[in-house]
C-alpha positions in Angstrom: -0.1 -0.3 -0.4 3.2 2.2 0.7 3.8 4.9 -2.2 -0.2 5.6 -3.3 -0.1 9.0 -4.4 -1.6 11.1 -1.9 -5.5 12.9 -1.6 -5.7 16.1 -3.7 -6.9 17.8 -0.4 -4.3 19.8 1.8 -4.5 18.0 5.0 -3.6 14.6 3.8 -1.3 12.4 5.1 0.1 8.4 4.9 2.1 6.4 7.1 2.2 3.2 9.3 0.9 3.4 12.5 2.4 -0.2 13.1 5.1 -2.0 11.9 5.6 -5.7 12.2 7.7 -8.0 13.7 9.1 -5.1 15.7 8.9 -4.3 19.2 8.1 -1.4 21.1 9.7 -0.1 24.3 6.7 -1.9 26.1 8.2 -5.1 24.8 4.9 -5.3 22.5 5.4 -6.4 18.9 2.6 -6.6 16.7 2.2 -9.8 14.6 1.1 -9.7 10.8 -2.6 -10.3 10.6 -3.3 -8.7 13.9 -5.5 -5.9 12.5 -7.1 -8.4 10.3 -10.3 -9.1 12.5 -10.8 -5.6 13.2 -10.3 -4.0 9.9 -12.7 -6.6 8.2 -15.6 -5.5 10.7 -15.5 -1.3 10.5 -15.1 1.2 8.0 -11.8 3.2 7.9 -13.2 5.8 9.2 -14.8 4.3 12.2 -11.4 4.2 13.9 -10.8 7.8 15.2 -7.9 10.0 14.2 -7.2 11.6 17.6 -4.4 14.1 19.1 -1.9 11.8 21.4 -4.7 9.7 22.6 -7.0 12.3 23.9 -10.7 11.0 23.2 -11.7 14.7 23.4 -9.2 16.3 20.6 -10.6 14.2 17.4 -8.7 15.4 14.9 -10.2 14.1 11.5 -10.5 11.2 10.0 -9.3 7.8 8.8 -10.0 7.2 4.5 -7.8 4.6 4.2 -6.9 1.6 6.9 -4.6 -1.4 6.2 -2.4 -4.6 6.5 0.2 -4.7 3.9 3.6 -7.0 4.5 5.1 -3.8 6.4 2.8 -3.2 8.5 -1.1 -1.4 8.9 -1.0 1.4 6.5 -3.3 4.7 6.8 -3.5 7.2 5.2 -6.1 10.3 6.9 -7.8 13.7 6.2 -7.3 16.6 9.1 -9.7 18.4 9.7 -8.9 22.0 8.6 -11.7 24.1 10.2 -11.0 23.1 13.4 -8.1 24.7 15.3 -6.1 21.8 16.5 -6.0 20.4 12.7 -4.7 23.3 11.3 -1.8 23.4 14.1 -1.1 19.6 13.1 -0.9 20.4 9.8 1.5 23.0 10.3 3.3 21.1 12.4 3.5 18.0 10.5 4.8 19.8 7.0 7.5 21.6 9.2 8.3 17.6 10.7 7.9 18.9 14.4 5.4 15.9 14.5 5.2 12.6 13.2 4.4 9.9 15.2 1.8 7.4 14.9 0.4 5.8 17.9 -2.3 2.8 17.7 -5.4 2.5 21.0 -6.9 -0.8 21.1 -7.7 -3.6 23.1 -5.7 -6.7 22.9 -8.0 -9.9 21.8 -5.1 -12.9 21.1 -1.6 -12.1 22.5 1.3 -14.8 23.3 4.4 -14.3 25.6 7.7 -13.9 24.2 11.1 -15.1 25.2 11.7 -11.8 25.8 9.2 -11.0 28.5 7.0 -9.1 26.1 4.2 -10.3 24.4 3.0 -11.0 20.3 0.0 -9.4 19.6 -2.0 -11.6 17.2 -4.9 -10.6 17.5 -6.2 -6.5 18.4 -9.8 -5.0 18.3 -8.2 -1.8 17.0 -10.3 1.8 18.4 -7.9 4.8 17.6 -4.9 5.7 15.9 -3.4 8.9 17.3 -0.9 11.5 16.5 1.3 11.7 18.5 4.9 13.3 19.6 6.6 10.3 21.2 4.9 7.2 19.4 5.8 3.9 21.8 7.2 2.2 18.0 9.5 4.6 17.0 8.8 3.4 13.4 5.5 3.9 13.2 5.5 7.6 11.2 3.9 9.9 9.6 5.8 10.0 5.7 3.9 12.0 3.5 2.5 14.6 4.4 0.1 16.7 1.0 1.2 20.5 1.3 -1.3 23.9 0.0 -2.1 24.7 -3.1 0.9 26.7 -4.2 0.1 30.3 -3.8 -1.3 32.5 -6.2 1.1 34.3 -8.6 0.1 38.0 -8.1 1.4 36.7 -4.3 4.8 35.5 -5.0 5.4 37.9 -8.3 7.7 40.5 -7.7 6.1 44.2 -6.8 6.6 45.2 -10.6 4.5 42.3 -11.9 1.9 42.7 -9.5 -1.4 44.5 -11.3 -2.5 47.6 -9.0 -6.2 45.9 -8.1 -4.3 42.8 -7.2 -1.6 45.2 -5.2 -4.3 47.4 -3.1 -6.1 44.3 -2.1 -2.8 42.9 -1.0 -1.8 45.5 1.5 -5.7 45.9 2.6 -5.3 42.3 4.1 -2.0 43.7 5.4 -3.7 46.4 7.6 -5.9 44.3 8.6 -3.7 41.5 9.6 -0.8 43.8 11.6 -3.7 46.2 13.4 -3.0 45.7 17.0 -7.0 45.1 17.6 -6.8 42.0 15.8 
């Protein structure tokens, strides 16, 4: 699934929420097939997209979830109509936030030789954007950038029409106003 073209909407992103066969910092190892039963019983959008596992902070929806040979691949869409969505989008484009983490209930597991658990089946509840993922390889791998700026905004002042220049100046005054 990796390598698919990102949807064209700003705020779209993709990555791996879990990677198979790799121990996380709690010594849990998600095994291939662990998400199959859970994903078969629900739409991608029913798995919540949260910020830092906080159920009071939904930040968008998952548009695509699925297992591949590497792990749990996901594509999401941040809600840019809410403040937290816009903040996360800016931080993700900058690379300041790129962690993913799964919230789940264990359905079937077994102990491994290191004292950790092999997760054979899980009920996936949510996937969060996080600052520090418990599984360091669970990361956002691509973020859709904004639509390129209007040529009027990036052109040298000598090439901007008087009408466009007047609109830019009005906007600049509004945003520089001390009452804003």
